N, C-alpha and C positions, 0 to 999 in steps of 0.2 A: 571556160569558154574566153576566147578574146574579146576585149572591151570595143575593138573595131571594126567590126563585122559593118561593111556597107553595101547599101542595099541601093544598085543602081537605079531602079525602078523610081525611087523615092527623089532622085536628082532630077532636076529640069535642065533640059538641053540647052546648049549655051545659044544655039540659035534663038531660044525663046526668052534665052534671059536678053540679048541684044536688043528683041524689039519689043521689051516690056518696059513700062513707064513705073520710077520708081516713087517709095513714099515715106517720110520721115517720121520716124516710129519713136518716141520717147517714152521710157519706161521711168515712173513716179510712183513716190510714194502718195498713198492715200491723201486727199486733201482734209487738213483738220477742220473740224466744227468750227473754229472761229474761222477761217478762210473762207468756208462755205455760208459763213453768216456775212461777210463785209459785202455791203451795197455799193456799186461803182458810184463813186462820184461825177453829178449833174452837171458840168461846166458849161452848159448853154453852146448854141450855135457858135461858132465862131467863122471869122471872112480870113481866107488864106492870102497871105501875101507874099512876097517873091522868097522871102525871109525863111517863111515858116512851109514853103513848098518842100514834099518828100518823095524819095526817088519811089518807084515802084516796091523796091526791096521794102523800103524804110515802111512804106503804107501795110505792106503785107506782116510785116512784123507788128506793127501797131495792132493790129485787126485779129494778131491772132491771140489765143484763150490766154488768160493771164493765169499763168502757173507761173508760182514761187519757184525762181531757177534753183533752191536748196532741195526742194523735193525732187529735183530731177535724178537718176541714178544713171542710167546710159542712155545712149542716142543714137540710132543706126540707120540708115536708109537702105532702105531693101525693096525689092522689086513684086509692084503688087501682084503679079501673075503667081509667084511661088507662094505667097501668101495665103492668096486664094485658093491654088489647090492643094494647099497643105493643111490650112485652119480655117475651120468652120466659122470660128469666130473671124476672123480678118475678112473670108467671103461672105459674111452676111452683113458686118459695117459696112463695106466698100460697095455691094450691093445695094445698099440704101441710098448710096448717093446722098450724103448729107454732108454737114458741116465739114466732116473729114476729109470729102474728097475733095471740095470747092476751094479748102486750104492745105491740101495733098499734106496733112500733117497728123496722128494719131498720139494721143496722151493715153496710154494703157498704164490704168492703177494695177500696181503688183498686189498680187491676192496676199502676199506673205507681207502685215501692215506694220508688225514692230521694225523702228528704226536700227535696231540692234542687228537685225538679220538683212538689212539690203544689199550685204555682199552676196547673201545667197538667191537673191531675186538677180541680181546682176548675171550672176553664175547660171543661173537658171534659164532666163530667156539667152543668152549666148549658148547654152547649148539647142533651144529651141532654134535657133539661126543654123546652127550647124548640122543639125537634123533634116532642116527643109531643102536645104542646099546641099548637103552631102549625102543624106541618108543615113546619119549616124550622128553619134555625139561622143565624147572622150573624158570624162570629168578630172581625168589624172590630169591634164595639163592645166586643170583650175586650181589644184591643190587642196580639193577640200574630200571630206571621207565619206560624206551623204548625202544619199541623192534626195531627201526629203524636198528639198526646196523645188527641184528639177519638176518632182511628184505632182507638189502642189499647186505650181505655176501652168503645167497642162492643164490641168483639169479647166482653167479659164480661156485656153488657146484652142479647146478643143480638137486637137489632134489623135484621134482614138490610136494611131499605131506609137507615138512618141509617147503616149499615157502609157500603154502598156509593155514598152522596153523601159521605161523608167519605173514600174511597179516590179518588174523582173529583177532589173539589178539593185532595190530597194527590198527586194526578200531577200537577194542571196546575201547582199551585206548585214541585214538583220539575220539569219542563219547563221553567218561568222560570228555574229556578235554575241550571240545566245550563251556560248560558254561563261564570258564573261560577264554576263547578268547574274549568272549563277554564282559565281565566287565573288562578285561586289566589288568591283575594283570600281576606288571613288569616281576616276576618270571616267568611265563608262557611263555611269548616273549623270554625270555632269550634263555627258554629250545627249545623252535619251533625253534630260529635260530640256534641252534647247531643242529638240530635234521633234518634243511632244510640243514644244511652244509652237515650233512653224507648223505645223499639223494641224494644230487643234485650231488656230486664229487664222488658215490660211481653207481650209475647208470645211464644208456642212455637216452637219450632224447625219440625217439621212435615217434617222432612228423614229421607229414608232412610239414616244413616251410612254403612251395611255397602256397600263397593264390592265388586258382584261380580265372580268370574272373569270374565277374556274369552276366549270360546271362540274356534275357527278359524271356526266360522261367522259370529259375531259380525262380526269382523275383517274378514271377506270381503264383507259388506254394504254395498253403496255406493250404494244407489238411496232413502236415507233421508234427507230436507230437516230441516236441522238442529237448525229451531225445532220443529218436528215430533217429534224423537227422543226415544225412550221413557227412554233413560239420561239424557238433557238435563234432561228434566221431574222426573226422579227425583233427579237432582243439584240440583236446585235446590227443591224440597219444595213446599209448597201454603201457605207463609203469605204473602197477596200485599202487604202492607205493608213485609217485610222486601224482600219481590224489587222493590218499586217503588224503594225507596231503594239498593240494589246495582246496577239497571238504569242509575240515573242517573249513582252515581259510575262506573259501567264508560263510559257516553258519556264523560263529562269524564277519562276517563283513556286512552282511546285520541288518543295524540297521533301528530303527523306527524313526518314524518324532521326536518323543518325544526325544529317544537317540542322534540323530545328533545336537540339538540344545543344549547339557550339555554333549557332549564330552571330555575328558582331552587331552589335547597335543601330551602326549605322546602316547595314543594310535593312535595319527596319525602318529608321529614319525616311530615308530615301524614298522608299515605298508609299510611307504616311505622306512626304511633299508630292511626289508624282501625282497622287490620288486626292491631295486638298487642291492643289494647282489645276486639275482637269478631273474634275468628279466625273463626268461619262467615260474616261480612261478605265476608272473602276470598276463601271459597269462591263464596259468592253472585256476588261481583264478576268471578271468572275465569270461572263459566258464563255470564254474558252478555257478556265480553271475549270468548270465542271465536265469540259470533255473530255481532260487527260490527254489531248493528243498534243505530240509535237508540232512545232511549225512545219519542219519538214514532212509532216505525215500527214499533214491538211490536206484534202482536196484544193486544187487549184482554182477550181471554181469559187471555194469560199471568197478569194480575192477578185474574181470578174478575171481568171486568166485562164489559160488552155494549155494544155503539152506542147502546141506547137510553138506557142507564144516563148518557153524557153529559149529557142533559137536567136530570139531577137537579143541576148544579151553576148 
């Protein structure tokens, strides 16, 4: 499918844009703990003189939130109407009429906290901007090969259509990646380790970690299809992007008898490394291993998608 499908209804009419005010959006890394603990120094009141009078712009800048310039990833001047039309996050923020509105400036913390992945945060935000203005985004122009950053970011921005589009594209990329997971290409596992880092640092677990006691009645129940099992659903949780990655790995790690007798030590090591870095990933992978179903054959509802959503790719 094309990567350039444009939905006209998602783009705002030019006349509406011309009449809409704009707001500055700074995409920033989360403040460090040290920054959050610093108390502003109280210098006491002072009497302004002619030499210390400031222009309106200088006064505005001085009253803006004190954010370390090094934490700013990218800055955009965006139309308020477009933001509120396409993001429940911005709609709620601006309707609250708080400090962001009075200062006409938003500091948006990236949900991808690691500075190593700050370029992914910028790409993800640029894709969000492309989507709300044109109805689509094209990752190829940003020269990245995974959409995990985009998918993680739109969880925070609360744009349902964009989230579904990112999930559909993430699923397609993982489907193409599955054969390489099985053959054990080192570069593939390096990329998967980075991807897991982005996903598990930028999304919530959404799992029930408390495993209930097994009753005699449950033990005797045999008429439940595994994919429809309520216990399996509780086991895997409700975060679709985590489940997508786990399902892809599970498919690649379901080895035949012949493959188990001819496996590289490196392929065992990378499995151990991924699970030790992200223990929940091991739990999710096991949930898909017992299902013994390939990613392509799993129902789309497993990842909060419907068949009609595939047209978003």
